[in-house]
C-alpha positions in Angstrom: 21.4 6.2 0.4 18.0 6.3 -1.0 15.1 8.9 -0.7 12.8 6.8 1.5 15.7 5.8 3.8 16.8 9.5 4.0 13.2 10.5 4.9 13.4 8.4 8.1 14.4 9.8 11.5 17.8 8.6 12.7 16.4 6.2 15.2 14.4 4.3 12.5 17.4 4.5 10.1 19.5 2.7 12.7 16.9 0.0 13.1 16.7 -0.4 9.3 20.4 -0.8 9.1 20.4 -3.5 11.8 17.5 -5.3 10.0 19.7 -5.7 6.9 21.8 -8.1 9.0 19.0 -9.9 10.8 17.1 -10.4 7.6 20.2 -11.7 5.8 19.9 -9.2 3.0 22.7 -7.8 1.0 24.2 -4.7 2.6 23.5 -2.2 0.0 21.3 0.8 -0.7 18.6 -1.3 -2.4 18.1 -3.3 0.7 17.9 -0.1 2.8 15.3 1.3 0.5 13.2 -2.0 0.4 13.2 -2.1 4.2 12.5 1.6 4.5 9.6 1.4 2.1 8.1 -1.5 4.2 8.6 0.5 7.4 6.8 3.6 6.0 3.9 1.4 4.9 3.7 -0.1 8.5 3.7 3.4 9.9 0.9 4.5 7.6 -1.1 1.5 8.5 -0.7 2.3 12.2 -1.8 5.9 11.7 -4.8 5.0 9.4 -6.1 2.2 11.6 -5.9 4.2 14.8 -7.6 7.2 13.1 -10.4 5.1 11.7 -11.2 4.0 15.3 -11.2 7.5 16.5 -8.1 7.2 18.5 -5.9 10.1 18.9 -2.2 10.3 19.1 -0.6 11.8 22.4 2.9 12.5 23.4 2.7 10.8 26.5 0.6 8.3 28.5 0.5 8.8 32.3 0.9 5.7 34.4 -2.3 6.7 36.2 -4.4 6.9 33.1 -7.1 4.1 33.4 -7.4 4.0 29.6 -5.6 1.6 27.4 -3.0 2.6 24.7 -1.6 1.3 21.5 2.1 1.9 21.0 4.3 1.7 18.0 8.0 1.7 18.5 10.8 2.9 16.3 11.6 -0.8 15.6 8.1 -1.4 14.3 6.8 -3.4 17.3 3.2 -3.1 18.5 2.3 -2.9 22.2 -1.3 -3.1 23.1 -1.8 -1.9 26.7 -5.2 -2.7 28.0 -7.1 -0.4 30.4 -6.3 -0.7 34.0 -8.6 -3.1 35.9 -7.8 -3.9 39.6 -4.4 -2.3 39.4 -3.4 -4.5 36.5 -3.3 -4.4 32.6 -3.4 -6.9 29.9 -0.5 -6.4 27.5 0.1 -7.9 24.0 3.6 -7.4 22.5 4.1 -7.9 18.8 7.5 -7.7 17.1 6.2 -7.5 13.6 9.3 -7.6 11.6 12.3 -9.5 10.6 14.0 -9.6 13.9 15.3 -12.8 15.7 16.6 -11.0 18.9 13.1 -10.5 20.4 10.1 -12.8 20.8 7.6 -12.6 17.8 4.8 -12.1 20.2 4.3 -12.2 24.1 1.3 -11.7 26.3 0.8 -11.0 30.1 -2.7 -10.6 31.5 -1.5 -9.1 34.9 0.9 -6.5 33.7 2.1 -3.4 35.6 3.7 -0.4 33.9 6.9 0.7 35.4 6.5 4.4 34.5 4.5 6.7 32.4 5.1 6.3 28.6 6.7 9.0 26.4 7.5 9.3 22.8 11.2 8.7 22.2 11.6 6.7 25.3 11.3 3.0 26.1 8.1 1.5 27.6 9.2 -0.2 31.0 7.1 -2.9 32.8 7.4 -3.7 36.4 5.6 -6.9 35.2 4.8 -7.7 31.7 5.4 -9.7 28.6 8.8 -8.0 28.1 11.0 -5.9 30.6 11.2 -2.9 28.2 10.6 -2.0 24.5 12.5 0.0 22.0 11.9 3.8 22.0 8.3 4.8 21.2 7.3 6.4 17.9 3.7 6.8 18.5 1.0 6.5 21.3 -2.7 6.2 20.4 -5.5 6.2 22.9 -9.3 6.4 22.6 -10.5 10.0 23.1 -11.6 10.7 26.6 -15.0 11.7 25.6 -15.6 8.2 24.3 -15.4 7.0 27.9 -15.5 3.2 27.1 -16.2 0.4 29.5 -12.9 -1.3 30.1 -14.0 -4.6 28.6 -15.2 -2.8 25.3 -12.0 -0.7 25.1 -10.0 -3.9 25.6 -11.9 -5.6 22.8 -11.5 -2.6 20.5 -7.8 -2.4 21.3 -7.3 -6.2 20.4 -9.4 -5.7 17.1 -7.1 -2.8 15.9 -3.9 -4.4 17.1 -4.9 -7.6 15.1 -5.7 -5.7 12.0 -2.4 -3.7 12.2 -0.5 -6.9 12.9 -2.0 -8.6 9.8 -1.2 -5.4 7.8 2.5 -5.7 9.0 2.8 -9.4 8.2 1.3 -8.7 4.7 3.8 -5.8 4.2 6.7 -8.1 5.2 5.5 -10.8 2.6 4.8 -8.4 -0.3 7.3 -5.6 0.1 10.2 -7.2 1.9 10.2 -10.9 1.5 9.2 -11.1 -2.2 12.7 -10.4 -3.2 
């Protein structure tokens, strides 16, 4: 196995191995390294873009937290969970990758979280664009001291999500699909 693949946590390694089949790549170390490189670039994009917008990483997101959150899963999906408004949240789900076993994107304007969100566990929705996600790698929220109006927070979450989604698509094209 290659250096980049070996640097990944076991959960991501398992995802990368399954992507070799889904992406119809040759089952060899070169394919694992190529997919690992792309995954690491996506992770870097997530961290850089959320940091630029003064978001902070948290280990968990309480179901009662009125703020929104941006989640990246071990499989590389993005989940934009809008701030709570009238007991509902808008949720955008993006499977940015080479998977064909999940929708590329899905949206639900009247979503309800099923439980609090924790790193390493799945995001569960009582009502949402998906029933549950793959396990959570990272959760980013706007700092409490920013205290944004829900509409402004939702707008900023959508903006950062779109930028990261575009980065992910570009990474797929240049790093993964160029071969």
